[in-house]
N, C-alpha and C positions, 0 to 999 in steps of 0.2 A: 636367619631364624633366630640367631643368638642377639643381633641388634634389635630385632622385635621383642624379645623378651625382656630387653633392657627398656625399651621405650613405653611399652605397654604398661608396666607398673607405675612409671613416672606420671602416665596421663591419670591413671587411676588414683595416684596419691593425691594429685592436684585437681581433682575432678570437681570438687565444691569450687574451688577458684575458677576454673574454666567455665563452668556454668554460669558463675556471677559475672565474669566478663561478657560471655554470651547474651545473657539478660540485658546488661547495660547496653550493648552494642545494638540489640534489638529494639530496646526502649528508644534509643536515640534515632535509630533508623526508622521507627514508626512515627515519631515525632516529626522528622523531617519530611517523611512521605505524606502525612496528614496536613502538613503546613504548606509544602512546596511543590508537592506534585501538580504539574498542569500539562496542558495538551497543546503541542504546536504542529500545526498543518500547514503553515506557512511556505511560501517559494524558497525559503532559505533552506529548508531541509530536503529539498529537492534538487537545487542547484546550487554549487559553489558560487561564493561571491565573484570570484575571478573568471567565471564560466563566460566565454564570450557572449552566448545567446542570452544570459541572465543580464549583463551588463548592457547589451543593446537594448533588452527589454526595459530597464530602469532609465536609459538615455531617452528611449522614446516617451515614456511617462513624463518626465522632465519637460520636453520640448512640445509635445502634442497633447498631454493630459491623460491621467491615469484611467486604465480601463477596468480599475476596482469601483464598480458602480452598483448601488443598491437599485433595485427596481421594484417599485410598490405599484400594484394595481389595485384601483380603488372602486368597488361597485357603487354606483351612484344611479339616482333617477335620470338625470339629464346630464351628461358629460360637458355640455356647454351652456349650463344653467348658471345663472349669476350667483346664487347662494353656494353652488358646489366650487365655482371656481375661486370666490373669496376664500372659502376654506383651504383651499390649495396656498393662497397667498400668506395665509397665518402659518401653515406647514413650512413654507418657504423660509420666512423670517426665523421661525425656531431652530430647523435644522442648519441653515448657514450661520448660525450663532457658534455651532460647534467648531472647536480649532483645528480639527482634522478634515473638514469638509472643505472641498475647494469650490464647488458649484452645486446647483441644484437646477432641475429643468423640469417643466411642465407646461401645459396649455395657459397656465396664468403667468408664465415667464418668458414664453416663447415670442420671438419677433419675426416679421417677415419683410422682406425687402420693398420700398416704394421708390419708383424712379422719378424724378421731379427736378426741373431746372439744371438738366445735365448732372445731377448727381444723384447718388443712393441714400436714403435714409432707412431706418427701420421703425416702424411701427409696432405696437402690440397686436400679436395675433388673434387674441381674444379681445373684443370690444363689446360690452354690452348694450351700447347703442344700435349695434348692427342687428338685423333680424336674424332669426335661427336659418331661415333660407339662406340669406346671404352668407352667414358664416359657413355653412355647409358647402356652398358654393365655393368659397374660397379655399376652404381646406381640401376639396376635390383637386384643385389645381397644384396643390403643394404635398401631395398624397405621401411621399416618401418619408416627409416630416411628420405629418399630422397623423399619420397611422402609428406612429410612436407616442403620440400624445391621449389619443382618445380611441377606441376600438370601433369597428365599423358600425355597430348598432348604437353607439354614444350611450351604453350602458356601465362604461368603464373610463376611468382615467388613469392615466401613467405618470407617476411621478420618479423622477431619478436623481439620485445623490451620488455625485462624483467626488470620491476620496482625494486626497493628497498622495503623492507617489508613494510606492510600497514601502520603501525604507523607513520614511517618517511616521507611518502608522502601524508597523510590523508588530511593535511591542504591546499596542493598545487594541487589538484586533476584537478581542471578546468584549471589552468595555464598549467600544465603538458601537456594535451590533446591539448591544442591550440598551446602550443610551437612545439609539435611533428608534428602536422599538418602542421605548417608553414615550418619546415625543410623539411618534405617529398614534399611539394609544390614547393620548390627550383629546385627540381631534376626530379619530376614526375608530369604530368597534370591529369593523368587519374588513379585511383586506388581505391581498396576497404579496408575500413579500420574497423577492429572490435576488439573483445576482450573486458574483463572485464570493464577496464578503460573507453573504448570508449562508452559502453553500460551505464555505470554508467553516463558518461558524457550527452549523450543522454536523460537519465531519468531526470537529474537535469534541462537540458534545456526545456524539455516538462513540466515539473512541474511549472517552473518560467512562461512560456509562459501562460499554461492554467490557472494557478493562476489567472493572470490579466485578462484573457478573461472571466473566470468565474465570477470575481468581477464586470466587465463591464457589461456582459449580464445579471447578477442578478439584479443591478441596473435598467436597461432598462425593464426587465420583470416585476419586482415589481412596477415600476412606471406605466406601462400600467395597471397592475391588479388593482393598487390602484384607477385608473380612474373609473373603474367599481365597486368597493367594497365600496369605501368611500362614505358617504352621502353627501360630498359637496367637490368642488375642493379646498377650503381653508383648508381642512385638510391635503392635499397632502403634503406640506412642513414640518409639524409636523411629518408625518409619515416616510419621506425620512430622516429627522434628527434623528429620534429614531433609524434607521438603521445605517446611517454613523458614527455617533459619536462613539456608542462602539464599533465598527469595528476598527476605526482610532485609537482610544486610546489602544485597544488590541495589534495591531500590533506594536504600538509604544513602548509598554512594551516587547513584545518578542523580538523586534531587540534591544533594549536598554539592555536587559540581556544577548544578544549574541547567541540566539537561531536562527535558521534557518528553511526554510519550507523543508519538504520532502514529498513523496507521499501520506502520510496520511494528514499531517497538513495544506496541500493545500486546503483542503475541508473545512476548519473552516470560512473563510470569507463568503462562500455561505451559510452554516448551519447557521452561527450566523445573519446573515442579514435577511434570511427567519424566523427565530425564533424571532428576534426583531420586525420584521413587524407585526408578528402574535399578540404580546402584544399590539402593537400599534393599531391595528384593533380592537381589543376587546374593549381597553379603549376608544377609539374613537366613536365604536358603542354604548357604554353604555352612554357616555356624550351626544350623540345626542339623544337617545331615553329619556333619563332623562330631557333633554332640551325641548323635545316636550311634556312631561308628567307634567313639573313644570315650566311653562313659566313666573311665577311670582317670583320666588325666585332670589336672587342675585347670582353673579359670584362665590364667594367663597362658597357659601353653594352649588350651583351645581357642584362645583369642589370636595367638601368633599362627596358629595353622589356618585359621579363615582369613587372617589377612594376607599371610603368604599365597593363599591359592586363590583370591578374589583380585589381590593388587594388580598383578601383571595384566589380567584381561580387563580388568576396569580402568586402568591406566590407558591402556591402547583404545577402548571404547571411547573414553574421554578425548584423547587425542584425536582421532578421527572425526567424531562429532565436532570438536573444536576447529578442525581443519575445515569442515564443511561450512560453518559460520564465519570463521575468520577470511574464507574466501570471498565473502560478501565485502570484506573491506576494498577489494580491487573494483567494486563498482563505482561508476562515476557519480552515483547519486548518493548524497549524504546522508539520506535516511537508512539506507541499506549499510553503509560505513558504521553509523552508530549503532545499529541493528546488530552487526557483526562483531564490534568491539565489545560491546556491553553483554552479549550472550556468552562470548568467550569468558570475560571476567567471571560471569555467574557459574559456568562450568566448572571453572577452576575452584572457585567457592565451594561449590557442591562437592567435587571430588574430594578435597581436603576434609571439609566438615562432616560429610557423610562417615568417614573412619573415625573422626574424634566423638561423633555423636553415638555410634553404633558401639564404640569401646566403652565410653561412658554408660550408656544405657545397658549394654550386657553385663556390665560389672555390678550393677545394682539387682540383676536378676537371678534369681535361683529356680530352674526350670527342670522338672521332670521330662526328658525329652521323649521317653516311650509313651507316656500318657499324654503328651501334647497333641492337640487336634484344632484345626481350623475352627472359628466361630462358626461360619457358614461353609457348607459344602454342597455338592450336586450328587445326590444318593445314586444316581443311574449312570454316572460318569467316572471313568478310573483313568487318571493321566499315565499310570504305570502301563495298563493295558493297551491304551492308544500307543505309547512310545514302543512298546513291544511289536504291535501290529504295524508299526511305521519302520521300524527296523527290518522286519521281515519283508515289507513290500519293497523298500528301496533296494534290497538286496536281490530280490526274485527279478524285479522289472527295472533295473538300472538303465540298460539299454534303451527300453522304451522311454523311460523318464528324460534322459538326455536328449534323444531325439525330438520329443515333443517341446520340451522347455527351450531347446536351442533353436528350434523353428520359430517359436514365439519371440525369442531375442532378436532374430533376423528380421522378423516383420517389425518388431518394435524400432529397429534401428532405421528401417525405411519410413516408419510412420513418424519418426522425428522431423523429418523435412516436411511433414504435412501439418504440422501444428501451427496455428497462426500466431502472430505477435500483433496484439491488439488491446488497448485499454478504453473500456467504454467508461467515460466520466460519469454517466448515470448509475454505474454499478458500483462506484466509490461511495454512493450514499444510500443510507438505510431507508426502508419507508417510513415516511412520517410525514409531518406538514410541510417541512422544507421541500419535499419531494413532490408531494401534491401542489403546493403553490408554484415549483418550478414548471409542473406539466400544465398547470392552468394559464400562467403568464405566457408560456410557449406557444400554446393553442393561439393565442389572440395575438401575440407580438411577433410570431415567427423566429423567435429565438429569445437567447438571453446574454449572449457572450458579444462583445464588442470587438471588431478587427478593424485596424486602421492601415490603409495601404497610402503609401506616399510615392508619387512620381516626380522626379526631379530632372530638370535639364542639365546635361553636363556640359553644355557650351557657354552656360553664363546667361542665356537668353530667359527673358521672364516666362513664367508657364502660362500666362494669360495672353499670349500671341494667339492670331487667328488660326494658325496651323495647329498649335498646341490644344487649343479649345476644340477644334474639331475632332482631334484624336481622342480627347478625353472624353466627348460625348459618345464616340464609337466604343471606347473600352466600357463605358458604363452601361451602354445597350447590351454587351456581352455578359456584364455581371447580373444585370436584372433578368436574364433568362435562365440564370442558373439555379436549379430548384433548391440548393442548399444554402443559398445567400438571399437575405430579406433587407428591404430597405436601404439600398446604398444611398448615401447622402454625399454630395460634392458640390464645387462650384457649378457642376452641369445642372443639378437640381435647381438651384437658384436662377441659372441663366433660363432653363425652361420656363420657370414661373414667371420670370420677368418677360420672356419673350411672348407669353400668352397674353399679358396685360398690355405690353407694349410692342406689338408687331413690327414696329419701324426700327426698334433699337438696335436689333442684330441682323438687319438686312445686309446682303453682301456688299452693299456700296460703301458701308459704315466703315471709316479710316480705322486703321489698327490702334492709332494713339488714341481715339475715342473709346475703342472698346477696351483697352488696357485701364484707362482711366476711369471707366464705368464699372469694370470688375474688380479693379484692386480695393474697393471699399466694401466689397461684398463679406469679406471676412472681418468681423468687429467682434469688441468684449461682448456686445449685446447678445451675440450668437456663438459664446464661446464653447459651448458644449459640443457643437460639431466643428472640429478644426479643419477650416478649407484651404488654408494657405500658410506656408512659413512667413516669418517676417520679411525675408528678402525677395518674397513672390517667385523664388525659384522652385517651388516645391507645391504641388496641389495634392491635397489629401481627401482620401475617401473612407467615410465610416460605414462599416458593414454591420450587419446583425447575423450571427450564427445561432443553430440550436446547440444544445449539448450533446455530442455526438463521440463516436469511436475515433481514436487516433487514426485508423485506416481512412476513414471518412474524410478527416480533417486534413490529412495528407492529400487527399484527392482534390479537396477543395483548393489548397494552396497551390497545387500543381495546375489545375484549371485556371487558376488567376493568372499564374505565370504565362501559361500558354495565351491567355487572351491578351496579355500585355506585350508578348513578342509577336503576336500576330497583328497588333495595331501600331506600335511604336517602333522606329529606329534604335536598337538597342545600343547604338554607337552614340546617340545623341540624347537619350532618355535612360533614367535607372530606376527601378522599382525597388523598394523595401515594404516588405509586410511586417507589420508590428502588432504586438498585443500578446496576451497571455497565451492564446491559441496556437501562435507559432512554438512557443516554448513547450507547450504540452504535447504539440505533434512530435518533438523530437524523442519523446518518451520511448516509443518503438525501437529507436536506435540505442537509447542507453539500456533499454531492457535485453536487447539483443547481447550487446557489449557486455553487460553484467552475465548473462548466461555462458557466453565463451570465456570470459576471464575467469570468473568464479568457478565454473564447472572444472575445466582442464587444470587449473590450479589445484583444486580440491582432489580431482582424480590422481594427479602426480603425486602429490604428498600423501594420500592416502595409501596408493600403491607401495611407496617407500615404507611406511609405517609397516603395512603388512609384511614386506619384504624382511624388514629388521626383526619383526615379531615372530615369523615363520621360518625365516633363516634358509629357506629353499625356494628357488625360483620357480620351478614347476608346479610346486603346491601352492604357491602365491597365485599363480596365473590361474589355477584351477579354482581358488577360493574366490579370485575378483570376479570371474564371469557370473557367478550367480547373484553377486552385488550389482552387476550392471543390468540384469533382468529386471527388476523392480522400476527402473527409470524407464526402460524400454516399454515395460507394460503401461507405464504411467502415459508415455507419449501416444501409444494406441488408445488409450482410454480418453485423452484430451482431442485426439483427432476425431474418433467417432462421436463423443458427445459434443463437439464443436466448442470446447472450451480452450480460450486463447492463453497465451502467455501474457499476463498483464502486469501491473505495477506490483501487485501482492504475489501471484505466482511465480514472477520472475525468479525469486530466491529459492524456490522450491528444489530444483536438481542438487546443488551442492549440499544443501541440508539435508536432503532425503539420502544422498550417497552416504554421508556421515552417519545418520541413524541406521541406515540398512546394515552397516557393517559391525553395529554392535552385537548382535546376536551371533553373527558369523565367528566373530572373535571370540566370544565365550565358548562356543561350540568347538571351534579348531584349537583353542588352548588346551582343553582337556583331551581332544583327539591327539595333539602333538606330545602332550605329556604321557599318554598312554603309550606311546611309542616305546619307552623304557620298559613296559610290559611286553611279554612276547606274545605276538598274534598278528593275524592278518589286517590289513586296513579296514575290511568289514568288521571284525571284532574290535578294534579300537575305535570306529566309528561308533558302532552300537554301544559301546561302554560309554563314550562321550555324551550321546544322546541320553542315556538313561540318567546320568550324572546331572546334565545341565537342562535337560527337556522341561523341567517344571518351572525353571526360572526363566526360558526363552518365552514359554506360552504366557506367564505371569507378566512380564515386562512388555511383551507386545500387546497384550490386553490393556493395560497401563496407557501405553503410547497411543493406541488407538482411541481409547476412552478420551484422554486429553485432546486429540486432534478431531474427535467428533464435537467436543464443546467448542472449538472454534467455529466448526461446521454449522453450529447453531446461530451464528453472527446474523443479524438483520442485514448487514452489508452483503451484497450478494458476491463481490469479489473477495472478501475475506472468507465467506462461506466456501465458496470455490476451493480456497487454499486449503481449508480444512478437511473438506471431502478428499481431495486429491493426496492429501499427507496421510490420512487415516487408511486411504485404499492402499497407499504405497507401502506402509508400513505392515499393513497385513500380508501383501504380497511378499514382503522381504521375508517374513515368517515362512511362508509356504516354500519359497525358494531354499530357505536355509534347511528346512526339514525334508525336502523332497530332492531338488536339484544338486545341492551341496554334497550331501552323502551319496548320492548316485554318482557323482563327476570323481570324487576320492575314492569310492569303492572300486570303481572302473580303471582310473587311470593312474593313482597315487601307489604304485606298487613299490 
């Protein structure tokens, strides 16, 4: 107390200088944020550079071609009309001039094999001299390729732009998408554009837009809530500055260090603002209550009492919340690591700045505490009467409350094992043109994702031997009957086409050497969009098309591909590698599970230690911890009943909610433990604690729920689910704190 009385006058003495420094820092932070704030939703934020799966993906791109492909569907009068094909040729020329484009592909550029004079050469698939009937007949014989060039009704053309490998284009992603759109716009007014780079840009734009929207909405909602929650309108500016300053400085720091927003970190401003306002409301409520109780003391003494009574609980609430976020650092996903670290920095900034701002703000105020009233109030609602009823209810029915809530806790623990782990790639994209175009293209094309299968001989024999070709045909037949796979293209596709046109070419009596000499020329630079062989002819490639789907479905597809391979090939002689972003994306389930286990158990263990140090009694600590597990258990019940899976956004919900759920508990238990020095039973001490802290508990919960409901308004389904679940969990945490916790302590904390 004496130290506080020495520090507070110093802060007040230099308050103008402190205000000036904060204004300068906010100005610099605002400038940095406006000029450098960017969005990065690239692979780099989801996988570390030294991650084996990420490295394998990059190696695949280098050797077999990038699967970062723009897909353009162009509505036309006649997909095989000469005028329409000539327009495609112009588009090819303009797009291929871009430095980050590896190749383009369409009906105007596609080749088909022709066997003549014991050799294979490639002719243009489209020939204006050929009749329309002849073209359609030719297309029907090479359907796995031509179905990716024109739609069945010949009313749409497909145009593909293949990027260079991911690392070489990562920094220019947004510029690439914009430039390619401009080039297409020069020739076509109506088209559908999709593919991984387009979806990535749509994610980024949505993130940036929603981040700004969330920030503005949060400020507005918090302002309205504060008009109800604060004892007087003169506290409003102090509370808003306690919110604005830490967020501003944090974003200045993030942008100065060169970091960008992503789907996860876009939530930081809203989370930090509602957390900051929670601490500010607690401090303001204590200041006002002590002002009413101690009208004769000086401003410095009143501030010292306020800080002394709020510092310990606010410190521990910051600590437990910080633990919940820092536990995300243990995730294998870099996006979660960055989210954890920067939110922790923001929480520390909020904790220190809220005290500096409130001390300076209170120092300028002269307030008549007796006459002060909230700006807005609910005439027919009295918090004091509700708290009095609540105290009586938890005393009379404590056993019933304990049995009921404990039963829900046990059912919730069971429900945890019923929650699915699944990320739907479509749920990561908000409704809009990008999603509409994706649907339109996938209806016609059967998918928008590329998957590359490579089958390699282990013995050193060429993959185009008779035996190998027979097995490759059998394997492709199995792929073609899989409902989740579209248009597999491989050497088998070309062989089948040649066989239809030249039946004698692949008869059983054809020598193996002739077969090899014939097929080795099938893979050429003219047909580089589909990589059929490795340069040494030891590996055969299969290019598949997949829909945007859930990770669980993707895992199923990959497993079925492996089963088809194992049932066809001798695994001692042949090896299968599945490549493409889909493989990396399918591993998200494992990463999410790992994030949950690591982050939650670390957060739980550290939070338990924090509570034990704070409470200094093992029995009471255990009694206090149980109600904080109940919101998470009820969250599991909710997710199980509503079939909401743990996905890439909701994966971080349990450690975060564990930290936040403890905040109200700590404020309540702090007053309960302090009341121990006053004679009385646990019931009397708890009733006193509830009367003292009840208003602040309701206020902070309302603020938190309001903040998370803003996130729930997201147009991105996955982010919206996260906001709804967090809002419900925070509300449940309050219910357990005002019913379950008092009942447990009144019953067992003798």
